[in-house]
VEXDREN-2710 file (C-alpha; in Angstrom, 1 decimal):
% VEXDREN-2710
k/r/px/py/pz
1/MET/21.8/203.1/129.3
2/LEU/20.2/199.7/129.7
3/ALA/21.9/199.1/132.9
4/ARG/20.6/202.2/134.5
5/VAL/17.0/201.2/133.5
6/VAL/17.4/197.9/135.2
7/GLY/18.9/199.5/138.3
8/ARG/16.5/202.2/138.7
9/THR/13.1/200.9/137.7
10/GLY/13.2/197.1/138.2
11/LEU/12.1/196.7/134.6
12/SER/13.2/193.5/133.0
13/VAL/15.8/195.0/130.9
14/VAL/18.1/192.3/129.7
15/PHE/20.8/191.6/127.1
16/SER/21.2/188.6/124.8
17/THR/24.5/186.7/124.6
18/ALA/26.6/188.6/122.0
19/LEU/27.9/186.9/119.1
20/ALA/31.7/187.2/118.7
21/GLY/32.7/190.0/116.5
22/VAL/35.7/192.2/116.0
23/PHE/36.1/195.5/114.2
24/ALA/38.6/194.9/111.3
25/PRO/39.0/196.4/107.8
26/MET/38.0/194.3/104.8
27/SER/40.6/192.3/103.0
28/LEU/41.9/193.6/99.8
29/ALA/40.2/192.2/96.6
30/ARG/41.7/191.3/93.3
31/GLN/40.3/194.2/91.3
32/ASP/38.3/197.2/92.0
33/PRO/34.8/196.5/90.4
34/GLY/33.9/200.2/90.4
35/PRO/31.7/202.4/92.5
36/PRO/29.9/200.1/95.0
37/ALA/26.1/200.5/94.6
38/GLY/24.6/202.8/97.1
39/MET/27.8/204.2/98.4
40/VAL/29.5/207.6/98.1
41/TRP/33.2/208.2/97.8
42/ILE/34.4/210.5/100.6
43/VAL/37.6/212.1/99.6
44/GLY/39.8/212.2/102.7
45/GLY/41.1/215.3/104.4
46/GLU/41.7/217.2/107.6
47/PHE/39.1/218.7/109.9
48/THR/38.1/219.7/113.3
49/MET/36.6/217.0/115.3
50/GLY/34.6/217.6/118.3
51/SER/33.4/220.8/119.5
52/ASP/34.2/223.6/122.1
53/ASP/31.0/225.6/121.4
54/GLU/28.5/226.5/124.2
55/TRP/26.0/223.8/123.2
56/ALA/28.8/221.0/123.2
57/GLN/28.5/218.3/125.7
58/PRO/31.6/217.5/127.9
59/ASN/32.2/214.2/125.9
60/GLU/32.6/216.3/122.7
61/ARG/35.4/218.4/124.1
62/PRO/38.0/219.6/123.3
63/ALA/38.0/220.3/119.6
64/HIS/41.0/218.9/117.9
65/ARG/42.5/218.3/114.4
66/VAL/42.1/215.0/112.6
67/ARG/43.1/213.7/109.2
68/VAL/41.1/210.7/107.6
69/ASN/41.9/208.8/104.4
70/GLY/39.5/208.5/101.6
71/PHE/36.7/205.9/102.0
72/TRP/33.4/204.7/100.8
73/MET/30.2/205.4/102.9
74/ASP/26.7/204.1/102.4
75/GLU/24.5/207.0/101.2
76/THR/21.7/205.9/103.6
77/ALA/21.3/203.8/106.7
78/VAL/21.1/200.1/106.1
79/THR/17.3/199.5/105.2
80/ASN/14.9/196.7/106.2
81/ALA/15.1/195.5/102.8
82/GLN/18.9/195.3/102.9
83/PHE/18.9/193.7/106.3
84/ARG/16.2/191.1/105.3
85/GLU/18.4/190.1/102.4
86/PHE/21.4/189.3/104.8
87/ILE/19.1/187.4/107.2
88/GLU/17.6/185.4/104.4
89/ALA/21.1/184.6/102.8
90/THR/22.7/183.6/106.2
91/GLY/20.0/182.5/108.7
92/TYR/21.6/184.9/111.1
93/VAL/19.6/185.4/114.5
94/THR/19.8/188.9/115.9
95/THR/20.6/189.8/119.5
96/ALA/17.1/190.7/120.2
97/GLU/15.9/187.5/119.0
98/ARG/18.0/185.4/121.3
99/LYS/17.2/184.4/125.0
100/PRO/19.1/186.7/127.5
101/ASP/21.9/185.5/129.7
102/TRP/21.6/186.5/133.2
103/GLU/25.3/185.8/133.9
104/GLU/26.2/188.5/131.4
105/ILE/23.5/190.9/132.6
106/LYS/24.6/190.9/136.2
107/GLU/27.9/192.1/135.2
108/GLN/26.4/195.3/133.9
109/VAL/24.1/196.3/136.7
110/PRO/24.9/197.4/140.2
111/PRO/25.9/194.6/142.7
112/GLY/22.9/193.1/144.4
113/THR/20.4/193.7/141.6
114/PRO/18.0/190.7/141.9
115/LYS/17.8/188.2/139.1
116/PRO/14.5/188.7/136.9
117/ASP/12.1/185.8/137.0
118/ASP/12.8/183.4/134.2
119/SER/9.4/184.3/132.7
120/VAL/10.9/187.6/131.7
121/LEU/14.1/186.4/130.5
122/VAL/13.0/186.2/127.0
123/PRO/14.1/187.7/123.8
124/GLY/13.1/191.5/123.3
125/SER/14.6/194.9/123.1
126/LEU/14.1/198.5/124.1
127/VAL/11.1/200.5/122.8
128/PHE/10.7/204.2/123.0
129/THR/7.2/204.7/125.1
130/ALA/6.0/208.2/125.6
131/PRO/5.0/209.0/129.1
132/GLU/1.8/210.5/129.9
133/GLY/3.4/213.8/131.1
134/ALA/6.5/215.5/132.0
135/VAL/9.2/213.3/133.7
136/PRO/12.7/214.1/135.0
137/LEU/15.1/214.2/131.9
138/ASN/18.0/212.7/133.8
139/ASP/16.4/209.2/134.1
140/MET/15.8/207.6/130.6
141/SER/13.8/204.8/132.0
142/GLY/11.0/207.4/131.9
143/TRP/10.5/206.8/128.3
144/TRP/12.0/203.5/127.5
145/ALA/10.3/200.1/128.0
146/TRP/11.7/196.7/127.8
147/VAL/9.3/195.0/125.4
148/PRO/9.4/191.1/125.1
149/GLY/9.2/190.1/121.3
150/ALA/10.6/193.4/120.0
151/SER/13.1/192.9/117.2
152/TRP/14.1/194.2/113.7
153/ARG/10.9/192.5/112.4
154/GLN/8.6/194.0/115.1
155/PRO/10.3/197.2/116.1
156/GLU/7.7/198.3/118.4
157/GLY/7.0/194.8/119.9
158/PRO/4.4/192.3/119.0
159/GLY/1.7/193.4/116.6
160/SER/4.1/196.1/115.0
161/THR/5.5/195.1/111.6
162/ILE/7.9/196.5/108.9
163/ASP/5.5/195.4/106.1
164/GLY/5.5/198.1/103.4
165/LYS/8.6/199.7/105.1
166/ASP/11.5/198.3/103.0
167/ASN/12.9/201.8/102.6
168/TYR/13.0/202.6/106.3
169/PRO/16.1/202.2/108.3
170/VAL/16.5/198.8/110.2
171/VAL/16.3/199.2/113.9
172/GLN/16.5/197.0/116.9
173/VAL/20.0/195.9/115.8
174/SER/22.9/195.6/118.2
175/TRP/26.6/196.5/117.3
176/ASP/27.1/192.8/116.9
177/ASP/24.3/192.5/114.5
178/ALA/25.7/195.5/112.6
179/VAL/29.2/194.1/112.3
180/ALA/27.8/190.8/111.1
181/TYR/25.9/192.5/108.4
182/ALA/28.9/194.6/107.4
183/LYS/31.2/191.6/107.2
184/TRP/28.7/189.7/105.0
185/ALA/28.3/192.8/102.6
186/GLY/32.2/193.0/102.4
187/LYS/32.1/196.3/104.3
188/ARG/32.9/197.4/107.7
189/LEU/31.6/200.0/110.3
190/PRO/32.9/203.5/109.9
191/THR/35.2/204.9/112.6
192/GLU/33.9/207.7/114.6
193/ALA/36.4/210.0/113.0
194/GLU/35.3/209.0/109.5
195/TRP/31.5/209.2/110.5
196/GLU/31.9/212.8/111.7
197/PHE/34.1/214.0/108.9
198/ALA/31.5/212.4/106.3
199/ALA/28.6/214.0/108.4
200/ARG/30.0/217.5/108.2
201/GLY/29.7/217.3/104.3
202/GLY/32.7/219.5/103.7
203/LEU/31.6/222.3/106.2
204/GLU/34.0/223.2/108.7
205/GLY/32.9/224.1/112.3
206/LYS/29.3/224.3/111.6
207/ARG/26.8/223.2/114.1
208/PHE/24.6/221.0/111.8
209/PRO/25.5/219.1/108.7
210/TRP/23.9/221.9/106.6
211/GLY/25.0/225.0/108.4
212/ASP/24.4/226.8/111.8
213/GLU/20.6/227.3/111.6
214/LEU/18.4/224.5/112.6
215/MET/15.8/225.3/110.1
216/PRO/17.2/227.5/107.2
217/LYS/14.7/229.2/104.8
218/GLY/13.9/227.1/101.8
219/ALA/13.2/228.3/98.2
220/ASN/9.7/229.8/99.3
221/GLY/11.3/231.7/102.1
222/LYS/9.9/229.7/104.9
223/PRO/11.9/227.7/107.4
224/ARG/12.6/224.2/106.4
225/HIS/13.0/220.9/108.3
226/MET/16.4/219.5/107.5
227/ALA/16.3/216.4/109.7
228/ASN/13.8/214.1/111.5
229/THR/13.8/215.2/115.1
230/PHE/11.5/215.6/118.0
231/GLN/9.1/218.8/118.1
232/GLY/7.0/219.6/120.8
233/ARG/7.7/218.8/124.6
234/PHE/10.1/216.1/125.0
235/PRO/9.5/213.1/125.6
236/PHE/5.7/213.1/126.3
237/GLU/4.2/215.5/123.6
238/SER/5.4/215.3/119.9
239/THR/3.8/217.7/117.5
240/ASN/5.4/215.9/114.4
241/GLU/5.9/219.2/112.6
242/ASP/8.5/217.5/110.3
243/GLY/5.9/215.1/109.1
244/PHE/7.1/212.0/111.0
245/ALA/5.9/210.7/114.5
246/GLY/8.9/208.2/114.6
247/VAL/11.3/206.7/112.1
248/ALA/11.0/208.2/108.6
249/PRO/11.9/206.5/105.2
250/VAL/15.5/207.0/104.0
251/LYS/15.9/210.1/101.8
252/SER/13.0/211.9/103.4
253/PHE/15.3/214.9/104.0
254/PRO/17.9/216.7/102.0
255/PRO/21.4/215.1/101.7
256/ASN/24.4/216.9/103.1
257/GLY/27.4/218.2/100.9
258/TYR/28.7/214.8/100.2
259/GLY/25.5/213.2/99.2
260/LEU/24.8/211.5/102.3
261/TYR/21.3/211.3/103.7
262/ASP/20.1/211.3/107.4
263/MET/23.6/212.2/108.9
264/ALA/21.5/214.0/111.4
265/GLY/18.4/212.7/113.2
266/ASN/16.1/209.7/112.2
267/VAL/18.2/206.9/113.7
268/TRP/21.4/206.8/115.5
269/ASN/24.4/205.0/113.6
270/TRP/26.8/202.6/115.2
271/CYS/30.4/203.3/114.8
272/GLY/33.4/200.8/115.1
273/ASP/35.0/202.7/118.0
274/LEU/35.0/201.7/121.6
275/TYR/33.5/204.5/123.7
276/ARG/35.2/206.7/126.2
277/ALA/33.7/209.8/127.4
278/ASP/37.3/211.5/127.6
279/VAL/38.7/210.3/124.3
280/HIS/39.0/213.7/122.9
281/VAL/41.1/214.9/125.8
282/ASP/43.8/212.4/125.1
283/ALA/43.4/213.0/121.2
284/ALA/43.9/216.8/121.7
285/SER/47.1/216.2/123.5
286/ARG/48.8/214.4/120.8
287/GLY/48.3/217.1/118.0
288/LEU/47.1/216.0/114.6
289/CYS/45.5/212.6/114.7
290/GLU/46.0/210.4/111.6
291/ASN/42.9/208.0/111.0
292/PRO/42.1/207.4/114.7
293/ALA/40.2/204.2/115.3
294/GLY/39.3/205.0/118.8
295/PRO/40.6/204.2/122.3
296/GLY/41.9/200.7/123.5
297/THR/39.5/200.7/126.3
298/SER/35.9/201.8/127.1
299/PHE/34.6/203.7/130.1
300/ASP/31.6/205.8/130.7
301/PRO/31.5/207.5/134.1
302/THR/27.7/207.7/133.9
303/ASP/27.5/203.9/133.6
304/PRO/30.4/202.6/135.6
305/TYR/29.0/198.9/135.8
306/VAL/28.9/198.6/132.0
307/PRO/32.3/197.4/130.9
308/VAL/32.2/198.0/127.2
309/LYS/30.4/200.6/125.1
310/ARG/30.7/201.4/121.4
311/VAL/30.1/204.8/119.8
312/ILE/26.8/205.9/118.3
313/LYS/26.6/209.0/116.2
314/GLY/24.0/211.3/114.5
315/GLY/21.1/211.5/116.9
316/SER/17.6/210.2/116.1
317/PHE/13.9/211.2/115.8
318/LEU/13.9/211.5/119.6
319/CYS/16.5/214.2/119.8
320/HIS/15.3/217.6/121.0
321/VAL/17.1/220.8/121.8
322/SER/15.9/220.8/125.5
323/TYR/17.6/217.3/126.0
324/CYS/20.4/216.3/123.9
325/GLU/20.4/218.0/120.5
326/SER/22.5/215.1/119.3
327/TYR/21.7/215.8/115.6
328/ARG/24.9/217.7/115.5
329/PRO/28.0/216.0/113.9
330/SER/30.2/216.4/117.0
331/ALA/27.5/214.9/119.3
332/ARG/28.3/211.4/120.5
333/ARG/27.1/208.7/122.8
334/GLY/28.1/205.3/124.0
335/THR/25.9/202.3/124.0
336/PRO/26.6/198.5/125.1
337/PRO/27.3/196.5/121.9
338/ASP/24.6/193.9/122.8
339/THR/21.9/196.6/123.1
340/GLY/19.4/197.4/120.3
341/SER/16.5/199.8/120.5
342/SER/13.8/201.4/118.4
343/HIS/16.0/204.4/117.3
344/VAL/19.5/203.0/116.5
345/GLY/20.5/201.7/113.1
346/PHE/23.6/201.8/111.2
347/ARG/25.4/202.5/107.9
348/CYS/28.7/200.9/106.5
349/ALA/32.0/202.0/105.1
350/ARG/34.5/200.4/102.8
351/ASP/38.1/201.0/102.1
352/VAL/39.1/201.7/98.4
353/ARG/40.1/198.4/96.7
354/ARG/43.4/198.4/94.9
355/PRO/44.3/195.7/92.1
356/GLU/46.5/192.8/93.4
357/PRO/49.9/192.2/91.7
358/ALA/49.6/190.2/88.4
359/GLY/49.6/186.4/89.0
360/SER/48.5/186.7/92.7
361/GLU/45.9/184.2/93.9
END
């Protein structure tokens, strides 16, 4: 996405040098200390991943059978308060807070793209900026702006703040940042299969985590908003009918059948997998897939100059039925791992811990 913004608009969209990070399961502990705080145990099982329904995007097809083992999942996205604890404990500096490296950037943009002036090669990130009127929906640069100084501390850029928002999801975090946090917390990022299985909340083949109706009737008989999404005319006129103009505090909407919050809307969630648009095609050809961890290579035909992308799932407060409707469990998108934005966060997973043999060190 960011490469297209650079190529099409000339905006100073830049990427910071990514810290080295790999997706790997955590090591076994000596003894299971009991249920981890703030996490929900997801009993493993078999489900249909992806979708062949009429509203499904090409990268969601074909639907196929998958089995995952049981795992722990954070009940909410990682919050500002939780991320601050990590920063204070480690001194970690996020991608958005680092000076961009043009040598890395030019590998992700069309050949011949001119080098931005050094004055704009400064730390920053992508911020949603509503246009004044209707814009073509095939060009995301119409509503995204590169904002120097934007970071998890100032998610909308200089002058914005997270003061008083400890229970909001942290945003402006790259995949590398999310992996660093997960390792510090003794966790990991979920695979795409785990994330989708958990998002469905035990419902098979439903359009949303709660059923097939976007706004089912509540106890009072009136339609009820079940997720933080975009209402109005995307992307220039938001009516905020669900009560939120942007990111909402965690637990603002009902949990799914597994007790997980915001598995649809609010902020996208990073997953551990590399992104390929055609990954489901290969998976379907192999029959039942056991604990898939994603493809070995990354490719997005819509961004051929971006060598690596990682999967994000769940959609955000910007998703609208007229554009992507990505608040469906099967919806998926690829994003460069060194890219943060004002609508992407993450949650963590953890494998079950088993006692080690007596006498082991």
